[in-house]
Backbone of each chain as ProteinMPNN parsed JSONL, in Angstrom:
{"seq_chain_A": "XXXXXXXXXXXXXXXXXXXXXXXXXXXXXXXXXXXXXXXXXXXXXXXXXXXXXXXXXXXXXXXXXXXXXXXXXXXXXXXXXXXXXXXXXXXXXXXXXXXXXXXXXXXXXXXXXX", "coords_chain_A": {"N_chain_A": [[83.646, 101.124, 92.679], [86.702, 99.698, 92.073], [87.565, 98.036, 90.077], [89.405, 96.119, 90.581], [89.572, 92.873, 91.749], [89.283, 90.715, 94.569], [89.671, 87.594, 96.134], [89.368, 85.145, 98.761], [86.783, 87.082, 100.472], [86.789, 86.944, 103.208], [88.727, 85.004, 105.474], [89.226, 82.428, 107.64], [91.415, 80.735, 109.643], [93.717, 78.325, 111.088], [96.601, 78.465, 113.265], [99.742, 77.644, 111.811], [98.762, 76.744, 109.421], [98.275, 76.951, 105.801], [97.477, 79.382, 103.373], [95.915, 80.735, 100.41], [95.64, 83.723, 98.72], [93.793, 85.524, 96.337], [94.06, 87.691, 93.513], [92.642, 89.702, 91.031], [93.665, 91.9, 88.638], [92.748, 95.21, 87.371], [91.26, 95.367, 84.14], [93.63, 95.113, 81.637], [95.679, 96.135, 83.196], [99.042, 95.669, 84.071], [100.67, 95.52, 86.242], [100.914, 94.454, 89.59], [100.465, 95.021, 93.01], [101.016, 93.949, 96.338], [99.726, 94.477, 99.571], [99.817, 94.635, 103.14], [97.621, 95.238, 105.787], [97.536, 96.152, 109.071], [96.479, 96.823, 112.444], [98.511, 97.766, 114.133], [100.737, 98.202, 112.477], [99.857, 99.505, 110.24], [99.344, 100.176, 106.717], [101.274, 98.202, 104.73], [103.72, 97.665, 102.256], [104.186, 94.701, 100.457], [105.005, 93.111, 98.119], [105.712, 93.421, 94.593], [104.567, 92.7, 91.33], [105.185, 92.575, 87.849], [103.82, 91.995, 84.847], [104.123, 89.228, 85.151], [106.631, 88.987, 86.256], [108.67, 89.288, 89.174], [109.016, 92.46, 90.627], [109.593, 94.249, 92.716], [110.401, 94.117, 96.195], [109.078, 94.316, 99.455], [108.39, 94.537, 102.862], [108.179, 91.643, 103.134], [107.614, 88.516, 104.563], [109.608, 85.519, 104.808], [108.012, 83.313, 104.863], [105.975, 83.953, 103.262], [104.856, 84.113, 99.908], [104.545, 84.998, 96.446], [102.976, 85.093, 93.209], [102.558, 85.905, 89.731], [100.368, 85.205, 87.202], [100.151, 84.063, 83.709], [97.675, 85.091, 82.793], [97.552, 87.374, 84.159], [96.43, 87.518, 86.7], [97.055, 87.402, 90.229], [98.522, 85.625, 92.945], [98.827, 85.38, 96.445], [100.631, 83.607, 98.682], [100.486, 82.36, 101.884], [102.184, 80.848, 104.439], [102.686, 78.506, 107.195], [101.211, 79.824, 109.198], [100.88, 82.424, 111.612], [99.571, 83.904, 114.646], [99.969, 86.633, 114.483], [99.808, 87.162, 111.804], [97.284, 87.776, 111.158], [95.302, 90.001, 109.484], [94.364, 92.613, 107.141], [94.584, 92.041, 103.732], [95.585, 93.597, 100.863], [95.433, 93.988, 97.333], [96.734, 95.925, 94.683], [96.52, 97.538, 91.504], [98.213, 98.733, 88.559], [98.558, 100.242, 85.286], [101.15, 100.049, 84.175], [104.613, 99.318, 85.024], [106.558, 101.275, 85.542], [106.349, 104.863, 85.418], [103.928, 107.367, 86.363], [101.444, 106.334, 87.805], [98.154, 105.965, 89.096], [97.469, 103.841, 91.81], [95.145, 101.362, 91.961], [93.092, 100.011, 94.328], [91.989, 96.818, 95.495], [89.131, 95.317, 97.23], [90.101, 93.918, 99.366], [91.219, 91.14, 101.433], [90.22, 89.698, 104.373], [92.065, 88.231, 106.766], [91.962, 85.939, 109.337], [93.696, 84.453, 111.866], [93.518, 81.826, 114.003]], "CA_chain_A": [[84.288, 99.868, 92.342], [87.994, 100.005, 91.444], [87.857, 97.108, 88.994], [90.295, 95.086, 91.103], [88.804, 91.922, 92.56], [90.06, 89.87, 95.462], [88.926, 86.508, 96.778], [88.031, 85.37, 99.301], [86.638, 88.309, 101.262], [87.165, 86.598, 104.576], [89.374, 83.714, 105.611], [89.55, 82.098, 109.026], [92.201, 79.516, 109.636], [94.432, 78.055, 112.337], [98.058, 78.631, 113.206], [100.455, 76.581, 111.134], [98.147, 76.425, 108.137], [98.682, 77.688, 104.601], [96.333, 79.911, 102.623], [96.209, 81.435, 99.157], [94.775, 84.858, 98.423], [93.794, 85.733, 94.901], [93.792, 89.053, 93.059], [92.54, 89.951, 89.593], [93.829, 93.339, 88.429], [91.867, 95.848, 86.402], [91.512, 94.924, 82.775], [94.724, 95.815, 80.975], [96.776, 96.483, 84.102], [100.081, 94.645, 84.071], [101.422, 95.527, 87.501], [100.139, 94.149, 90.794], [101.139, 95.235, 94.291], [100.35, 93.37, 97.512], [99.936, 95.212, 100.808], [99.235, 94.092, 104.36], [97.184, 96.299, 106.681], [97.229, 95.739, 110.436], [96.233, 97.975, 113.317], [99.737, 98.344, 114.702], [101.734, 98.574, 111.459], [99.272, 100.248, 109.129], [99.365, 99.551, 105.393], [102.678, 97.992, 104.38], [103.976, 97.039, 100.966], [104.794, 93.374, 100.535], [105.687, 92.687, 96.902], [105.153, 93.894, 93.332], [104.805, 91.938, 90.115], [104.857, 93.24, 86.594], [103.73, 91.105, 83.694], [104.602, 87.902, 85.504], [107.959, 89.002, 86.873], [108.784, 90.043, 90.412], [109.647, 93.736, 90.339], [110.109, 94.861, 93.943], [110.025, 93.44, 97.435], [109.03, 95.153, 100.646], [108.509, 93.815, 104.129], [107.509, 90.348, 103.0], [108.259, 87.453, 105.32], [110.016, 84.365, 103.995], [106.877, 82.372, 104.851], [105.016, 84.45, 102.281], [105.353, 84.161, 98.535], [103.51, 85.437, 95.511], [103.277, 84.936, 91.798], [101.589, 86.477, 88.8], [100.174, 84.208, 86.159], [100.046, 84.638, 82.354], [96.454, 85.884, 82.599], [97.852, 88.549, 84.997], [95.977, 87.453, 88.081], [98.16, 87.152, 91.139], [98.202, 84.92, 94.177], [99.723, 85.554, 97.586], [100.611, 82.401, 99.497], [100.946, 82.576, 103.25], [102.321, 79.524, 105.039], [103.066, 78.432, 108.612], [100.571, 81.034, 109.699], [100.972, 82.786, 113.024], [98.501, 84.811, 115.061], [100.317, 87.978, 114.029], [99.53, 87.325, 110.374], [95.907, 88.253, 111.028], [95.36, 91.35, 108.917], [93.728, 92.802, 105.844], [95.55, 91.966, 102.647], [95.076, 94.283, 99.685], [96.245, 94.121, 96.15], [96.476, 97.115, 93.894], [97.079, 97.363, 90.166], [98.461, 99.885, 87.704], [98.758, 99.793, 83.902], [102.544, 99.738, 83.863], [105.466, 99.251, 86.205], [107.075, 102.619, 85.747], [105.335, 105.87, 85.159], [103.238, 107.895, 87.529], [100.081, 105.855, 87.694], [97.395, 105.724, 90.309], [97.277, 102.451, 92.198], [93.75, 101.066, 92.278], [93.071, 98.958, 95.334], [90.863, 95.924, 95.614], [88.399, 95.42, 98.491], [90.846, 93.273, 100.437], [90.87, 89.857, 102.055], [90.46, 89.751, 105.821], [92.575, 86.95, 107.257], [91.978, 85.743, 110.78], [94.408, 83.237, 112.253], [93.128, 81.487, 115.377]], "C_chain_A": [[85.569, 100.15, 91.532], [88.268, 99.156, 90.214], [88.834, 96.02, 89.382], [89.46, 94.15, 91.98], [89.751, 91.057, 93.385], [89.143, 88.797, 96.057], [89.873, 85.714, 97.667], [87.962, 86.704, 100.046], [87.109, 88.084, 102.682], [87.775, 85.2, 104.58], [89.708, 83.523, 107.075], [90.271, 80.762, 109.018], [92.962, 79.387, 110.951], [95.924, 78.296, 112.153], [98.694, 77.408, 112.56], [99.92, 76.234, 109.764], [98.717, 77.291, 107.012], [97.425, 78.146, 103.876], [96.825, 80.587, 101.351], [95.17, 82.509, 98.932], [94.919, 85.176, 96.943], [93.41, 87.173, 94.554], [93.695, 89.076, 91.539], [92.642, 91.448, 89.359], [92.776, 93.896, 87.484], [92.246, 95.378, 85.014], [92.61, 95.773, 82.138], [95.88, 96.188, 81.879], [97.77, 95.33, 84.185], [100.782, 94.504, 85.412], [100.488, 95.32, 88.688], [101.017, 94.357, 92.024], [100.334, 94.539, 95.375], [100.747, 94.181, 98.742], [99.261, 94.453, 101.956], [98.836, 95.264, 105.253], [96.817, 95.717, 108.039], [97.095, 96.981, 111.293], [97.524, 98.604, 113.795], [100.733, 98.814, 113.652], [101.159, 99.431, 110.342], [99.382, 99.459, 107.836], [100.821, 99.433, 104.943], [102.804, 97.22, 103.076], [104.671, 95.695, 101.154], [105.629, 93.063, 99.286], [104.948, 93.218, 95.68], [105.522, 92.943, 92.203], [104.424, 92.782, 88.904], [104.922, 92.216, 85.485], [104.384, 89.744, 83.967], [105.947, 87.858, 86.215], [107.919, 89.786, 88.187], [109.555, 91.327, 90.158], [110.248, 94.382, 91.584], [109.591, 94.091, 95.15], [110.04, 94.442, 98.569], [109.214, 94.298, 101.872], [107.817, 92.455, 104.085], [108.308, 89.274, 103.73], [108.624, 86.299, 104.382], [108.908, 83.327, 103.901], [105.826, 82.768, 103.806], [105.662, 84.403, 100.901], [104.207, 84.582, 97.623], [103.931, 85.06, 94.099], [102.191, 85.608, 90.976], [101.55, 85.562, 87.59], [100.04, 84.874, 84.782], [98.769, 85.44, 82.115], [96.448, 87.119, 83.5], [97.22, 88.518, 86.387], [97.16, 87.063, 88.966], [97.652, 86.409, 92.366], [99.275, 85.195, 95.227], [99.546, 84.335, 98.476], [101.213, 82.691, 100.858], [101.008, 81.216, 103.928], [102.787, 79.627, 106.486], [102.5, 79.628, 109.368], [100.697, 81.184, 111.205], [99.848, 83.76, 113.346], [98.727, 86.216, 114.512], [100.11, 88.214, 112.55], [98.099, 87.769, 110.122], [95.942, 89.713, 110.597], [94.456, 91.403, 107.698], [94.82, 92.766, 104.791], [94.914, 92.574, 101.399], [96.006, 94.046, 98.506], [95.816, 95.386, 95.426], [97.07, 96.889, 92.517], [97.266, 98.709, 89.473], [98.728, 99.368, 86.289], [100.176, 99.326, 83.616], [103.333, 99.64, 85.152], [106.046, 100.618, 86.526], [105.983, 103.625, 85.505], [104.583, 106.253, 86.416], [101.76, 107.542, 87.446], [99.437, 105.665, 89.047], [97.307, 104.233, 90.558], [95.816, 102.279, 92.617], [93.707, 99.839, 93.185], [91.811, 98.102, 95.237], [90.212, 96.062, 96.985], [89.079, 94.711, 99.656], [90.329, 91.901, 100.827], [91.203, 89.971, 103.534], [90.837, 88.363, 106.298], [92.578, 86.942, 108.772], [92.632, 84.414, 111.077], [94.113, 82.976, 113.722], [94.095, 80.509, 116.028]], "O_chain_A": [[85.524, 100.753, 90.46], [89.113, 99.511, 89.393], [89.072, 95.094, 88.607], [88.725, 94.607, 92.856], [90.855, 90.72, 92.959], [88.001, 89.066, 96.43], [91.062, 85.615, 97.363], [88.981, 87.372, 100.223], [87.753, 88.947, 103.279], [87.389, 84.333, 103.796], [90.39, 84.35, 107.681], [89.787, 79.782, 108.452], [92.856, 80.249, 111.823], [96.434, 78.327, 111.034], [98.234, 76.281, 112.745], [100.566, 75.499, 109.018], [99.507, 78.21, 107.23], [96.443, 77.411, 103.775], [97.993, 80.96, 101.235], [93.969, 82.242, 98.95], [96.009, 85.108, 96.374], [92.561, 87.785, 95.202], [94.557, 88.538, 90.845], [91.79, 92.2, 89.833], [92.011, 93.149, 86.875], [93.398, 95.037, 84.746], [92.523, 97.001, 82.108], [96.958, 96.526, 81.39], [97.389, 94.171, 84.348], [101.415, 93.483, 85.683], [99.421, 95.928, 88.777], [102.167, 93.919, 92.063], [99.103, 94.538, 95.334], [101.912, 94.526, 98.939], [98.278, 93.737, 101.764], [99.628, 96.185, 105.454], [95.906, 94.896, 108.15], [97.544, 98.062, 110.913], [97.635, 99.828, 113.862], [101.503, 99.739, 113.911], [101.914, 100.026, 109.573], [99.5, 98.234, 107.85], [101.516, 100.438, 104.794], [102.086, 96.251, 102.834], [105.627, 95.579, 101.921], [106.823, 92.784, 99.39], [103.737, 93.436, 95.71], [106.646, 92.447, 92.133], [103.485, 93.577, 88.934], [105.978, 91.639, 85.224], [105.096, 89.195, 83.125], [106.355, 86.812, 86.719], [107.235, 90.803, 88.302], [110.624, 91.301, 89.547], [111.31, 95.001, 91.505], [108.509, 93.504, 95.13], [110.909, 95.311, 98.636], [110.09, 93.435, 101.916], [106.96, 92.165, 104.92], [109.517, 89.142, 103.54], [108.033, 86.128, 103.316], [108.874, 82.543, 102.953], [104.908, 82.003, 103.511], [106.864, 84.627, 100.754], [103.039, 84.52, 98.006], [105.093, 84.75, 93.839], [101.077, 85.848, 91.443], [102.586, 85.197, 87.034], [99.841, 86.085, 84.688], [98.775, 86.375, 81.314], [95.442, 87.823, 83.585], [97.462, 89.427, 87.181], [98.134, 86.47, 88.502], [96.497, 86.555, 92.766], [100.468, 85.234, 94.927], [98.449, 84.063, 98.964], [102.325, 83.209, 100.959], [100.004, 80.507, 103.99], [103.222, 80.684, 106.943], [103.214, 80.339, 110.075], [100.629, 80.214, 111.961], [99.25, 84.361, 112.453], [97.78, 86.901, 114.126], [100.223, 89.348, 112.082], [97.741, 88.103, 108.992], [96.539, 90.555, 111.268], [93.871, 90.404, 107.279], [95.865, 93.397, 104.951], [93.86, 92.136, 100.94], [97.219, 93.921, 98.672], [94.681, 95.845, 95.552], [98.026, 96.126, 92.375], [96.573, 99.684, 89.765], [99.079, 98.203, 86.106], [100.387, 98.34, 82.911], [102.796, 99.851, 86.24], [106.016, 101.054, 87.677], [104.811, 103.263, 85.398], [104.609, 105.532, 87.413], [100.933, 108.368, 87.06], [100.082, 105.26, 90.014], [97.096, 103.452, 89.631], [95.326, 102.967, 93.513], [94.221, 98.774, 92.843], [90.723, 98.595, 94.939], [90.683, 96.836, 97.818], [88.677, 94.883, 100.807], [89.173, 91.552, 100.588], [92.33, 90.301, 103.903], [90.032, 87.434, 106.243], [93.134, 87.837, 109.409], [92.184, 83.371, 110.602], [94.419, 83.802, 114.582], [93.904, 80.127, 117.182]]}, "seq_chain_B": "XXXXXXXXXXXXXXXXXXXXXXXXXXXXXXXXXXXXXXXXXXXXXXXXXXXXXXXXXXXXXXXXXXXXXXXXXXXXXXXXXXXXXXXXXXXXXXXXXXXXXXXXXXXXXXX", "coords_chain_B": {"N_chain_B": [[111.962, 104.614, 113.538], [109.138, 105.294, 111.592], [108.911, 105.819, 108.049], [106.902, 107.472, 107.157], [104.901, 109.37, 109.132], [101.882, 109.572, 110.967], [99.251, 111.011, 112.752], [97.033, 108.971, 114.422], [94.533, 109.748, 115.374], [91.37, 109.2, 117.001], [89.579, 111.709, 115.061], [87.084, 113.967, 115.63], [84.551, 115.932, 114.307], [82.123, 118.579, 113.842], [79.547, 118.755, 111.332], [80.325, 120.742, 108.516], [82.621, 121.875, 109.471], [86.095, 122.869, 109.16], [88.611, 120.684, 108.316], [91.804, 119.551, 109.235], [94.328, 117.492, 108.273], [97.344, 115.784, 108.917], [100.708, 114.831, 108.063], [104.059, 113.692, 108.57], [107.223, 113.163, 107.027], [110.269, 111.303, 106.558], [112.143, 110.715, 104.609], [114.144, 112.286, 102.379], [114.164, 111.843, 99.705], [111.651, 111.417, 98.808], [109.185, 112.237, 96.47], [106.667, 112.113, 95.456], [103.402, 112.527, 96.539], [100.557, 111.444, 98.199], [97.093, 111.347, 99.098], [94.945, 109.049, 100.438], [91.646, 107.791, 100.782], [89.835, 105.772, 102.951], [87.079, 103.927, 103.362], [85.164, 102.164, 105.856], [85.737, 98.718, 105.819], [86.484, 98.7, 103.162], [88.669, 99.039, 100.276], [91.533, 101.269, 100.025], [91.127, 104.44, 98.355], [92.286, 106.689, 95.895], [92.563, 110.071, 96.69], [93.794, 112.613, 96.547], [96.622, 113.888, 94.807], [99.982, 114.905, 94.721], [102.846, 116.293, 93.253], [106.08, 116.841, 94.292], [106.725, 119.977, 95.981], [104.111, 122.239, 97.096], [100.689, 123.343, 96.512], [97.524, 121.759, 95.963], [94.298, 121.839, 94.713], [91.037, 120.474, 94.922], [87.869, 120.723, 94.544], [86.334, 120.56, 97.626], [88.617, 119.809, 98.833], [92.032, 120.28, 99.71], [95.361, 119.702, 99.088], [98.567, 119.88, 100.512], [102.043, 120.293, 100.326], [105.059, 120.61, 101.983], [108.199, 120.549, 101.372], [110.498, 121.461, 102.592], [110.087, 121.308, 105.296], [109.264, 118.764, 105.446], [106.531, 118.026, 105.502], [103.179, 117.082, 105.176], [99.922, 117.915, 104.237], [96.36, 117.723, 104.431], [93.468, 119.437, 103.71], [90.081, 119.737, 104.48], [87.282, 121.337, 103.487], [84.107, 122.605, 104.653], [83.101, 120.179, 105.832], [81.49, 116.982, 105.509], [79.12, 114.485, 106.629], [79.547, 112.264, 105.008], [82.221, 112.336, 104.619], [83.352, 110.952, 106.61], [85.724, 108.706, 107.43], [88.778, 106.8, 107.105], [91.794, 108.449, 106.631], [94.601, 108.233, 104.676], [97.919, 109.122, 104.36], [100.432, 109.015, 101.864], [103.556, 108.233, 100.305], [106.242, 108.225, 97.892], [109.504, 107.63, 96.477], [110.036, 107.517, 93.752], [108.325, 107.469, 90.602], [106.157, 104.768, 90.011], [107.167, 103.105, 91.956], [106.62, 101.307, 95.062], [104.11, 102.369, 97.394], [104.619, 104.222, 100.403], [102.994, 104.221, 103.325], [101.331, 106.267, 105.791], [99.93, 105.551, 109.055], [97.31, 106.241, 109.055], [94.51, 108.423, 109.669], [91.595, 108.469, 111.523], [88.57, 109.881, 110.777], [85.637, 111.423, 111.912], [82.626, 112.83, 111.051], [80.039, 114.585, 112.317], [76.519, 115.036, 111.967]], "CA_chain_B": [[111.022, 105.654, 113.073], [108.543, 105.01, 110.303], [109.234, 106.838, 107.057], [105.777, 108.395, 107.098], [104.218, 109.366, 110.427], [100.562, 110.19, 110.909], [98.502, 110.893, 113.992], [95.879, 108.114, 114.119], [93.277, 110.289, 115.853], [90.384, 109.679, 116.043], [89.26, 113.11, 114.984], [85.634, 114.141, 115.511], [84.2, 117.326, 114.031], [80.726, 118.756, 113.409], [79.36, 119.028, 109.903], [80.632, 122.11, 108.114], [83.924, 122.288, 109.998], [87.299, 122.699, 108.349], [89.428, 119.618, 108.889], [93.21, 119.54, 108.843], [94.983, 116.207, 108.507], [98.757, 116.042, 108.705], [101.71, 113.766, 108.105], [105.449, 114.064, 108.37], [107.996, 112.08, 106.434], [111.684, 111.442, 106.897], [112.993, 110.441, 103.459], [114.246, 113.456, 101.5], [114.013, 111.424, 98.308], [110.233, 111.341, 98.447], [108.769, 113.299, 95.548], [105.25, 111.949, 95.115], [102.65, 112.527, 97.785], [99.151, 111.145, 97.949], [96.13, 111.114, 100.163], [93.945, 108.033, 100.144], [90.523, 107.707, 101.699], [89.426, 104.379, 103.11], [85.862, 103.702, 104.13], [85.189, 100.926, 106.619], [85.597, 97.474, 105.06], [86.762, 98.934, 101.738], [90.054, 99.327, 99.95], [91.84, 102.702, 99.885], [90.928, 105.055, 97.046], [93.073, 107.902, 95.779], [91.786, 111.306, 96.854], [94.581, 113.739, 96.057], [97.995, 113.538, 94.449], [100.827, 116.084, 94.522], [104.243, 116.019, 92.948], [106.994, 117.813, 94.89], [106.091, 120.916, 96.903], [103.047, 123.081, 96.572], [99.296, 123.088, 96.851], [96.628, 121.293, 94.906], [92.927, 121.942, 95.186], [90.023, 119.727, 94.16], [86.597, 120.883, 95.253], [86.47, 120.9, 99.041], [89.871, 119.239, 99.328], [93.293, 120.91, 99.338], [96.561, 119.004, 99.55], [99.69, 120.803, 100.628], [103.312, 119.644, 100.634], [106.17, 121.495, 102.284], [109.356, 119.654, 101.39], [111.539, 121.982, 103.479], [109.82, 120.796, 106.642], [108.817, 117.372, 105.265], [105.184, 118.072, 106.08], [102.116, 116.87, 104.196], [98.634, 118.259, 104.85], [95.106, 117.655, 103.666], [92.419, 120.25, 104.302], [88.732, 119.479, 103.985], [86.366, 122.444, 103.827], [82.682, 122.267, 104.7], [83.093, 118.721, 105.974], [80.189, 116.323, 105.435], [79.135, 113.143, 107.24], [80.087, 111.292, 104.049], [83.689, 112.386, 104.681], [83.78, 110.085, 107.711], [86.541, 107.63, 106.86], [90.19, 106.874, 107.49], [92.578, 109.128, 105.604], [95.969, 107.725, 104.677], [98.882, 109.807, 103.52], [101.374, 108.073, 101.274], [104.599, 108.87, 99.518], [107.21, 107.335, 97.257], [110.607, 108.422, 95.92], [110.02, 107.534, 92.288], [107.11, 106.962, 89.975], [106.126, 103.328, 89.785], [107.592, 102.337, 93.124], [105.539, 101.059, 96.014], [103.765, 103.484, 98.262], [104.886, 104.147, 101.84], [101.814, 104.814, 103.932], [101.159, 106.535, 107.205], [98.996, 104.605, 109.644], [95.944, 106.678, 108.805], [93.76, 109.172, 110.686], [90.168, 108.204, 111.424], [87.778, 111.107, 110.885], [84.187, 111.268, 112.055], [81.918, 114.095, 110.897], [78.68, 114.388, 112.822], [75.527, 115.969, 111.412]], "C_chain_B": [[110.48, 105.247, 111.711], [108.858, 106.137, 109.338], [108.133, 107.866, 106.909], [105.001, 108.26, 108.412], [102.91, 110.131, 110.328], [99.857, 109.95, 112.224], [97.23, 110.093, 113.72], [94.537, 108.683, 114.529], [92.683, 109.369, 116.905], [90.112, 111.169, 116.155], [87.762, 113.223, 114.753], [85.324, 115.606, 115.335], [82.724, 117.399, 113.673], [80.68, 119.034, 111.911], [79.624, 120.494, 109.607], [81.99, 122.601, 108.59], [85.016, 122.138, 108.942], [88.185, 121.681, 109.069], [90.852, 119.73, 108.363], [93.823, 118.204, 109.244], [96.445, 116.347, 108.115], [99.608, 114.784, 108.79], [103.081, 114.401, 108.032], [106.165, 112.879, 107.755], [109.475, 112.344, 106.659], [112.612, 111.31, 105.694], [112.997, 111.626, 102.492], [114.038, 113.105, 100.031], [112.564, 111.364, 97.869], [109.848, 112.531, 97.572], [107.275, 113.27, 95.262], [104.473, 111.774, 96.405], [101.168, 112.348, 97.477], [98.358, 111.133, 99.24], [95.111, 110.103, 99.656], [92.854, 108.105, 101.205], [90.079, 106.249, 101.751], [88.178, 104.321, 103.986], [85.949, 102.335, 104.801], [84.913, 99.73, 105.708], [85.769, 97.655, 103.546], [88.253, 99.123, 101.529], [90.293, 100.829, 99.86], [91.558, 103.191, 98.46], [91.667, 106.394, 97.017], [92.177, 109.135, 95.821], [92.522, 112.485, 96.21], [96.001, 113.251, 95.779], [98.771, 114.824, 94.188], [102.241, 115.628, 94.21], [105.083, 117.171, 93.487], [106.228, 118.783, 95.795], [104.942, 121.664, 96.253], [101.678, 122.654, 97.031], [98.55, 122.54, 95.647], [95.222, 121.294, 95.47], [91.999, 121.142, 94.287], [88.72, 119.8, 94.942], [86.828, 121.328, 96.688], [87.814, 120.463, 99.63], [91.076, 120.025, 98.812], [94.425, 120.098, 99.938], [97.725, 119.964, 99.506], [100.937, 120.008, 100.993], [104.36, 120.716, 100.874], [107.405, 120.614, 102.42], [110.444, 120.153, 102.328], [111.343, 121.478, 104.907], [109.352, 119.345, 106.618], [107.437, 117.178, 105.898], [104.161, 117.965, 104.96], [100.782, 117.159, 104.882], [97.49, 118.033, 103.872], [94.07, 118.473, 104.418], [91.087, 119.893, 103.645], [87.845, 120.627, 104.454], [84.938, 121.928, 103.844], [82.503, 120.754, 104.818], [81.665, 118.181, 106.073], [80.26, 114.969, 106.148], [79.715, 112.08, 106.308], [81.615, 111.319, 103.986], [84.229, 111.501, 105.801], [84.46, 108.846, 107.132], [87.923, 107.705, 107.502], [90.964, 107.466, 106.325], [94.043, 108.719, 105.763], [96.836, 108.619, 103.806], [99.881, 108.763, 103.017], [102.401, 108.837, 100.451], [105.464, 107.813, 98.864], [108.285, 108.182, 96.6], [110.564, 108.558, 94.41], [108.679, 107.028, 91.789], [107.233, 105.456, 89.784], [106.58, 102.496, 90.96], [106.426, 102.191, 94.106], [105.314, 102.268, 96.909], [104.147, 103.185, 99.708], [103.766, 104.912, 102.515], [102.035, 105.214, 105.383], [100.125, 105.572, 107.741], [97.543, 105.001, 109.446], [95.34, 107.427, 109.982], [92.284, 108.903, 110.467], [89.393, 109.475, 111.721], [86.307, 110.759, 110.991], [83.558, 112.65, 111.987], [80.471, 113.874, 111.301], [77.746, 115.448, 112.269], [74.745, 116.645, 112.531]], "O_chain_B": [[111.232, 104.904, 110.799], [109.051, 107.28, 109.752], [108.404, 109.018, 106.57], [104.513, 107.183, 108.756], [102.83, 111.187, 109.7], [99.859, 108.838, 112.752], [96.427, 110.489, 112.875], [93.499, 108.18, 114.099], [93.451, 108.783, 117.668], [90.372, 111.801, 117.18], [87.227, 112.651, 113.803], [85.776, 116.44, 116.12], [82.135, 116.405, 113.25], [81.656, 119.489, 111.315], [79.202, 121.377, 110.353], [82.455, 123.651, 108.145], [84.878, 121.39, 107.974], [88.466, 121.805, 110.261], [91.066, 119.978, 107.176], [93.829, 117.84, 110.42], [96.757, 116.96, 107.095], [99.278, 113.822, 109.483], [103.248, 115.5, 107.504], [105.762, 111.731, 107.941], [109.88, 113.477, 106.921], [113.76, 111.751, 105.756], [111.981, 111.932, 101.866], [113.767, 113.983, 99.211], [112.282, 111.271, 96.674], [110.149, 113.68, 97.894], [106.688, 114.28, 94.873], [104.843, 110.969, 97.26], [100.61, 113.017, 96.608], [98.9, 110.933, 100.327], [94.504, 110.274, 98.599], [93.107, 108.435, 102.364], [89.965, 105.583, 100.722], [88.217, 104.621, 105.179], [86.705, 101.463, 104.372], [83.964, 99.741, 104.923], [85.262, 96.859, 102.755], [89.006, 99.339, 102.479], [89.35, 101.588, 99.641], [91.73, 102.452, 97.491], [91.666, 107.135, 98.0], [91.183, 109.235, 95.101], [91.945, 113.247, 95.434], [96.504, 112.332, 96.425], [98.276, 115.727, 93.514], [102.761, 114.697, 94.825], [104.829, 118.334, 93.176], [105.174, 118.424, 96.32], [104.818, 121.714, 95.029], [101.524, 121.73, 97.83], [98.885, 122.81, 94.493], [94.985, 120.807, 96.575], [92.146, 121.129, 93.065], [88.499, 119.034, 95.88], [87.451, 122.362, 96.93], [88.1, 120.727, 100.798], [91.139, 120.388, 97.638], [94.45, 119.836, 101.141], [97.855, 120.763, 98.579], [100.892, 119.146, 101.871], [104.527, 121.623, 100.059], [107.627, 120.004, 103.466], [111.24, 119.353, 102.819], [112.31, 121.251, 105.634], [109.075, 118.766, 107.668], [107.225, 116.282, 106.716], [104.252, 118.65, 103.942], [100.545, 116.69, 105.995], [97.648, 118.14, 102.656], [93.819, 118.246, 105.602], [90.987, 119.765, 102.425], [87.679, 120.858, 105.652], [84.594, 120.964, 103.16], [81.831, 120.133, 103.995], [80.77, 118.816, 106.631], [81.334, 114.377, 106.257], [80.309, 111.106, 106.77], [82.233, 110.443, 103.381], [85.442, 111.324, 105.921], [83.837, 108.047, 106.433], [88.19, 108.569, 108.337], [90.812, 107.041, 105.18], [94.632, 108.844, 106.837], [96.519, 108.846, 102.639], [100.132, 107.756, 103.679], [102.142, 109.939, 99.969], [105.423, 106.642, 99.242], [108.027, 109.32, 96.207], [110.992, 109.567, 93.85], [107.991, 106.262, 92.465], [108.298, 104.947, 89.435], [106.39, 101.279, 90.956], [105.398, 102.86, 93.99], [106.215, 103.074, 97.141], [104.019, 102.055, 100.179], [103.607, 106.114, 102.3], [102.813, 104.592, 106.107], [99.5, 104.845, 106.969], [96.642, 104.186, 109.647], [95.615, 107.114, 111.14], [91.771, 109.085, 109.362], [89.543, 110.072, 112.787], [85.796, 109.913, 110.257], [83.908, 113.538, 112.765], [79.764, 113.069, 110.695], [78.125, 116.609, 112.118], [73.866, 117.464, 112.263]]}, "name": "protein", "num_of_chains": 2, "seq": "XXXXXXXXXXXXXXXXXXXXXXXXXXXXXXXXXXXXXXXXXXXXXXXXXXXXXXXXXXXXXXXXXXXXXXXXXXXXXXXXXXXXXXXXXXXXXXXXXXXXXXXXXXXXXXXXXXXXXXXXXXXXXXXXXXXXXXXXXXXXXXXXXXXXXXXXXXXXXXXXXXXXXXXXXXXXXXXXXXXXXXXXXXXXXXXXXXXXXXXXXXXXXXXXXXXXXXXXXXXXXXXXX"}
């Protein structure tokens, strides 16, 4: 158990809908990363937050957004969902933004768009 | 071309075999190299970490980085059925930045 929690574990929804994925980092970790894992693209970085502020952006679509709240949990919002958004979504946390820290991954949320 | 390329396999070996998993990368700025292991329906977990070139050993696992050829390897000695998982190589140019992953190699070790 990495100490990172993600809810829900599974999510099934329809095209055009909006969903919110939630991540609670390890206790004391200030930085949260979101990744998307699909069969054809592998694990891809979406966005990073540090202590409530956006720190880096990767291959995140404009339909996707995220935020980190004062209690350090983070939410990833996916809107106008398409079939191709079906994937595993992971968050990972580290104590700080800089520094050479291991990223601890949560168990993921499996999103299925029908 | 993806920045980190990895043969997806699958790779099947008998118990006790030596396994070699490999990745190549294209970005010369990459300095940090990791191997993650991902069991089915679980999140990735860090297995090995190497900074710059060289070898690192941890029990049955050895990670090797050759920056001149941009080649990353993971060797597993005396492989066990519990090693059956997907192995992901990852890299990044600077500490604290996001990881760039290969697609992962699925390994199956049969008893």
